[in-house]
TORKOLVEX-475510 format. One record per residue (C-alpha): x, y, z; residue number from 1. Coordinates in steps of 0.05 Angstrom, whole numbers, padded with zeros to 5 digits, m for minus. Layout:
% TORKOLVEX-475510
c1; c2; c3; pos
X; Y; Z; NUM;
...
//
This chain:
% TORKOLVEX-475510
c1; c2; c3; pos
00001; m00001; m00001; 1;
00027; 00068; m00019; 2;
00045; 00116; 00038; 3;
m00010; 00169; 00039; 4;
00041; 00220; 00070; 5;
00086; 00252; 00023; 6;
00155; 00280; 00032; 7;
00155; 00345; 00074; 8;
00152; 00407; 00033; 9;
00145; 00476; 00066; 10;
00149; 00549; 00038; 11;
00214; 00586; 00051; 12;
00180; 00647; 00081; 13;
00208; 00716; 00095; 14;
00196; 00719; 00169; 15;
00182; 00792; 00192; 16;
00133; 00774; 00249; 17;
00146; 00774; 00324; 18;
00186; 00707; 00317; 19;
00212; 00665; 00295; 20;
00262; 00698; 00249; 21;
00297; 00667; 00189; 22;
00350; 00616; 00207; 23;
00419; 00620; 00173; 24;
00444; 00562; 00129; 25;
00500; 00551; 00176; 26;
00454; 00542; 00233; 27;
00410; 00490; 00195; 28;
00474; 00454; 00176; 29;
00497; 00449; 00248; 30;
00427; 00424; 00264; 31;
00440; 00365; 00217; 32;
00502; 00342; 00251; 33;
00505; 00271; 00274; 34;
00469; 00258; 00341; 35;
00513; 00232; 00398; 36;
00495; 00212; 00468; 37;
00479; 00268; 00518; 38;
00538; 00248; 00563; 39;
00584; 00237; 00504; 40;
00652; 00274; 00516; 41;
00643; 00306; 00446; 42;
00578; 00331; 00467; 43;
00600; 00355; 00535; 44;
00652; 00397; 00500; 45;
00596; 00429; 00458; 46;
00558; 00444; 00523; 47;
00620; 00480; 00552; 48;
00626; 00520; 00489; 49;
00552; 00541; 00489; 50;
00559; 00564; 00561; 51;
00619; 00604; 00546; 52;
00586; 00641; 00486; 53;
00523; 00651; 00523; 54;
00560; 00687; 00577; 55;
00592; 00732; 00527; 56;
00525; 00748; 00493; 57;
00491; 00759; 00561; 58;
00553; 00802; 00580; 59;
00559; 00766; 00647; 60;
00611; 00725; 00685; 61;
00554; 00685; 00716; 62;
00576; 00612; 00720; 63;
00502; 00590; 00720; 64;
00486; 00608; 00650; 65;
00453; 00554; 00609; 66;
00401; 00539; 00555; 67;
00338; 00510; 00584; 68;
00305; 00454; 00543; 69;
00243; 00489; 00521; 70;
00220; 00553; 00487; 71;
00222; 00623; 00516; 72;
00163; 00610; 00556; 73;
00201; 00553; 00590; 74;
00252; 00605; 00606; 75;
00202; 00650; 00640; 76;
00176; 00591; 00680; 77;
00245; 00565; 00699; 78;
00265; 00634; 00723; 79;
00203; 00645; 00766; 80;
00190; 00574; 00795; 81;
00262; 00571; 00819; 82;
00267; 00639; 00850; 83;
00197; 00647; 00879; 84;
00177; 00607; 00943; 85;
00107; 00604; 00972; 86;
00096; 00671; 01013; 87;
00149; 00710; 00973; 88;
00127; 00781; 00958; 89;
00133; 00790; 00882; 90;
00122; 00858; 00845; 91;
00108; 00849; 00771; 92;
00111; 00906; 00723; 93;
00057; 00893; 00670; 94;
00054; 00933; 00603; 95;
00038; 00875; 00557; 96;
00021; 00803; 00547; 97;
00084; 00775; 00579; 98;
00078; 00816; 00641; 99;
00010; 00783; 00648; 100;
00039; 00715; 00642; 101;
00090; 00729; 00695; 102;
00032; 00745; 00743; 103;
m00002; 00678; 00727; 104;
00061; 00640; 00745; 105;
00074; 00682; 00809; 106;
00008; 00660; 00834; 107;
00018; 00589; 00813; 108;
00080; 00588; 00855; 109;
00041; 00616; 00915; 110;
00076; 00684; 00912; 111;
00041; 00748; 00941; 112;
00029; 00785; 00878; 113;
00029; 00861; 00871; 114;
00023; 00890; 00801; 115;
00045; 00955; 00770; 116;
00001; 00965; 00708; 117;
00013; 01017; 00652; 118;
m00019; 01028; 00585; 119;
00003; 00979; 00531; 120;
00050; 01015; 00486; 121;
00082; 01055; 00543; 122;
00139; 01040; 00591; 123;
00142; 01028; 00666; 124;
00158; 01090; 00705; 125;
00218; 01078; 00755; 126;
00185; 01127; 00803; 127;
00124; 01085; 00805; 128;
00167; 01024; 00820; 129;
00199; 01061; 00879; 130;
00132; 01084; 00908; 131;
00104; 01014; 00906; 132;
00167; 00984; 00937; 133;
00164; 01033; 00995; 134;
00098; 01004; 01016; 135;
00104; 00933; 00991; 136;
00172; 00902; 01013; 137;
00182; 00856; 00952; 138;
00228; 00798; 00951; 139;
00230; 00797; 00875; 140;
00216; 00848; 00821; 141;
00200; 00822; 00750; 142;
00199; 00863; 00685; 143;
00200; 00851; 00610; 144;
00258; 00886; 00573; 145;
00228; 00882; 00505; 146;
00152; 00873; 00507; 147;
00139; 00833; 00442; 148;
00063; 00847; 00445; 149;
00075; 00925; 00442; 150;
00143; 00939; 00416; 151;
00166; 00976; 00480; 152;
00239; 00972; 00500; 153;
00243; 00982; 00577; 154;
00303; 01022; 00605; 155;
00325; 00977; 00663; 156;
00385; 01011; 00697; 157;
00346; 01057; 00745; 158;
00293; 01003; 00761; 159;
00351; 00955; 00776; 160;
00382; 01006; 00823; 161;
00316; 01017; 00859; 162;
00304; 00944; 00865; 163;
00370; 00929; 00896; 164;
00366; 00989; 00944; 165;
00303; 00955; 00969; 166;
00339; 00891; 00977; 167;
00298; 00852; 00922; 168;
00321; 00808; 00866; 169;
00309; 00834; 00793; 170;
00283; 00782; 00742; 171;
00284; 00805; 00667; 172;
00249; 00777; 00605; 173;
00298; 00787; 00549; 174;
00263; 00736; 00501; 175;
00260; 00790; 00445; 176;
00320; 00833; 00461; 177;
00378; 00786; 00470; 178;
00427; 00796; 00412; 179;
00388; 00854; 00384; 180;
00393; 00909; 00433; 181;
00442; 00927; 00491; 182;
00431; 00878; 00549; 183;
00486; 00882; 00603; 184;
00471; 00831; 00655; 185;
00531; 00845; 00704; 186;
00535; 00921; 00691; 187;
00461; 00928; 00704; 188;
00460; 00880; 00761; 189;
00406; 00835; 00734; 190;
00394; 00776; 00778; 191;
00356; 00730; 00735; 192;
00348; 00737; 00659; 193;
00316; 00690; 00608; 194;
00311; 00692; 00532; 195;
00294; 00648; 00471; 196;
00333; 00624; 00414; 197;
00283; 00643; 00358; 198;
00285; 00717; 00359; 199;
00350; 00758; 00350; 200;
00395; 00696; 00357; 201;
00363; 00667; 00295; 202;
00362; 00597; 00318; 203;
00301; 00551; 00314; 204;
00254; 00555; 00372; 205;
00268; 00503; 00425; 206;
00318; 00530; 00477; 207;
00313; 00586; 00526; 208;
00381; 00614; 00552; 209;
00379; 00634; 00625; 210;
00429; 00664; 00671; 211;
00428; 00668; 00748; 212;
00472; 00714; 00788; 213;
00508; 00695; 00851; 214;
00452; 00726; 00891; 215;
00399; 00688; 00856; 216;
00437; 00625; 00864; 217;
00444; 00637; 00937; 218;
00366; 00644; 00942; 219;
00357; 00581; 00901; 220;
00405; 00542; 00949; 221;
00370; 00569; 01011; 222;
00300; 00547; 00990; 223;
00257; 00516; 01046; 224;
00215; 00482; 00995; 225;
00226; 00441; 00933; 226;
00221; 00478; 00866; 227;
00149; 00471; 00840; 228;
00171; 00440; 00773; 229;
00213; 00377; 00772; 230;
00230; 00387; 00699; 231;
00254; 00458; 00709; 232;
00286; 00448; 00775; 233;
00353; 00485; 00770; 234;
00381; 00455; 00835; 235;
00381; 00389; 00795; 236;
00395; 00417; 00724; 237;
00456; 00456; 00750; 238;
00489; 00389; 00763; 239;
00482; 00365; 00694; 240;
00509; 00429; 00664; 241;
00563; 00436; 00720; 242;
00626; 00395; 00730; 243;
00587; 00336; 00763; 244;
00549; 00320; 00695; 245;
00495; 00285; 00737; 246;
00441; 00260; 00689; 247;
00375; 00297; 00694; 248;
00342; 00294; 00627; 249;
00366; 00280; 00555; 250;
00385; 00347; 00528; 251;
00358; 00368; 00460; 252;
00425; 00354; 00428; 253;
00412; 00376; 00356; 254;
00386; 00442; 00380; 255;
00443; 00454; 00423; 256;
00486; 00444; 00361; 257;
00444; 00498; 00325; 258;
00449; 00547; 00385; 259;
00525; 00537; 00386; 260;
00527; 00559; 00311; 261;
00479; 00617; 00320; 262;
00520; 00643; 00379; 263;
00583; 00638; 00337; 264;
00550; 00681; 00282; 265;
00529; 00732; 00336; 266;
00600; 00737; 00364; 267;
00632; 00739; 00296; 268;
00589; 00801; 00278; 269;
00603; 00830; 00347; 270;
00551; 00851; 00397; 271;
00557; 00928; 00385; 272;
00556; 00920; 00309; 273;
00493; 00875; 00315; 274;
00460; 00924; 00361; 275;
00476; 00979; 00312; 276;
00452; 00940; 00252; 277;
00383; 00929; 00286; 278;
00378; 01003; 00308; 279;
00398; 01030; 00237; 280;
00349; 00984; 00199; 281;
00293; 00998; 00249; 282;
00301; 01074; 00235; 283;
00302; 01058; 00161; 284;
00237; 01021; 00168; 285;
00203; 01072; 00210; 286;
00222; 01128; 00161; 287;
00193; 01085; 00103; 288;
00131; 01072; 00141; 289;
00123; 01146; 00155; 290;
00130; 01163; 00080; 291;
00070; 01112; 00070; 292;
00031; 01153; 00122; 293;
00035; 01100; 00175; 294;
00046; 01116; 00248; 295;
00080; 01079; 00303; 296;
00046; 01057; 00368; 297;
00105; 01070; 00413; 298;
00139; 01138; 00429; 299;
00209; 01139; 00394; 300;
00247; 01141; 00459; 301;
00217; 01070; 00479; 302;
00216; 01034; 00416; 303;
00246; 00966; 00407; 304;
00290; 00962; 00345; 305;
00272; 00890; 00331; 306;
00195; 00894; 00335; 307;
00158; 00951; 00305; 308;
00085; 00962; 00323; 309;
00050; 00999; 00267; 310;
m00019; 01029; 00277; 311;
m00067; 00999; 00224; 312;
m00093; 01055; 00183; 313;
m00166; 01070; 00179; 314;
m00203; 01030; 00125; 315;
m00147; 00977; 00121; 316;
m00168; 00904; 00130; 317;
m00119; 00874; 00179; 318;
m00132; 00800; 00166; 319;
m00136; 00812; 00088; 320;
m00071; 00851; 00085; 321;
m00033; 00798; 00125; 322;
m00062; 00741; 00084; 323;
m00042; 00776; 00019; 324;
00028; 00791; 00046; 325;
00034; 00714; 00059; 326;
00000; 00691; m00007; 327;
00029; 00740; m00054; 328;
00092; 00764; m00022; 329;
00112; 00701; 00018; 330;
00123; 00746; 00078; 331;
00097; 00739; 00150; 332;
00081; 00798; 00196; 333;
00045; 00793; 00261; 334;
m00021; 00817; 00285; 335;
m00036; 00853; 00349; 336;
m00053; 00816; 00414; 337;
m00100; 00827; 00472; 338;
m00128; 00899; 00470; 339;
m00084; 00914; 00409; 340;
m00115; 00860; 00366; 341;
m00137; 00890; 00303; 342;
m00104; 00956; 00319; 343;
m00031; 00944; 00302; 344;
00015; 00904; 00256; 345;
00078; 00877; 00288; 346;
00136; 00878; 00240; 347;
00198; 00841; 00262; 348;
00269; 00856; 00243; 349;
00304; 00803; 00282; 350;
00375; 00772; 00274; 351;
00382; 00741; 00203; 352;
00317; 00774; 00180; 353;
00343; 00844; 00197; 354;
00366; 00866; 00128; 355;
00359; 00926; 00084; 356;
00333; 00880; 00030; 357;
00275; 00860; 00075; 358;
00261; 00932; 00097; 359;
00253; 00951; 00024; 360;
00212; 00891; 00008; 361;
00160; 00899; 00062; 362;
00155; 00976; 00049; 363;
00142; 00959; m00024; 364;
00091; 00905; m00010; 365;
00053; 00949; 00041; 366;
00054; 01009; m00008; 367;
00023; 00966; m00063; 368;
m00029; 00933; m00018; 369;
m00052; 00995; 00019; 370;
m00060; 01032; m00049; 371;
m00107; 00980; m00071; 372;
//
């Protein structure tokens, strides 16, 4: 009987949405390297190289810096379930979807939740953080660096200073920003930070780089209760990624090959040059959108360079435009989420997808479609 399932055949899209970004051929080649055992000496050497390069990209000396087996959302959960114990006071800064998700996890961990909410598309005011911390002695403060649902890039230095003056730990979501905008873990004294591989690192989705400062590790070691999640329990996973190499779970070996190559590409370009490329092409895109009469959601001071939130003009059909972009131009952009659904398009310029050619192409496509 003939097999009813044919060989896999997928379109090679231009990915200009909120993630994933296009993956370089070098990374795809690494992904196809021979699979070895997860405790094979050859693979352990790869693990060490990945940790070294992640420290460089995170700009940290933190020894506990690893890729978690799972997507960026696993990184969020790993960061929070390990650092939060039942009864901990946790202040969550919310200005989009991913701040909302943090709140959900805090409550699942038994943390005492206090929120700071601001309008989607705006940044968190450090003075507001200070005011709340003066009446709510938080153990942990969490915030999103680049809010993917809105395109806001949150300044972190002042909030970090306030957080530590109040003797709290700072947890930062850098899923979208890592590799595309300045993120200085040690200089900004970020205690826990997590990211994802599929955004500005241009690796397939499936891993979540995380880094824990010595202060965060100390809190982890002094826990009075077991970590809520067995799979994401860093007290055990540390022993696999550390010198002991104690088996915890089978690492996604091929994905770690791919991450190794994507990190090599980032470091070959250089972090500063990579940040500058994202910023330059972001400005070029915004200028071109302005020439088409399109406006941005976020004030210029707080815009993420890798995720551009564009207000959908009156009379334009959100769903139809995105469908025609996909069908006729082979290009993906993102829709709005939550209260911004149907109100914005999210145009990503992430990692390998962040090129002048792609900027010119999406501007040309939008000009043609909107004129119709």
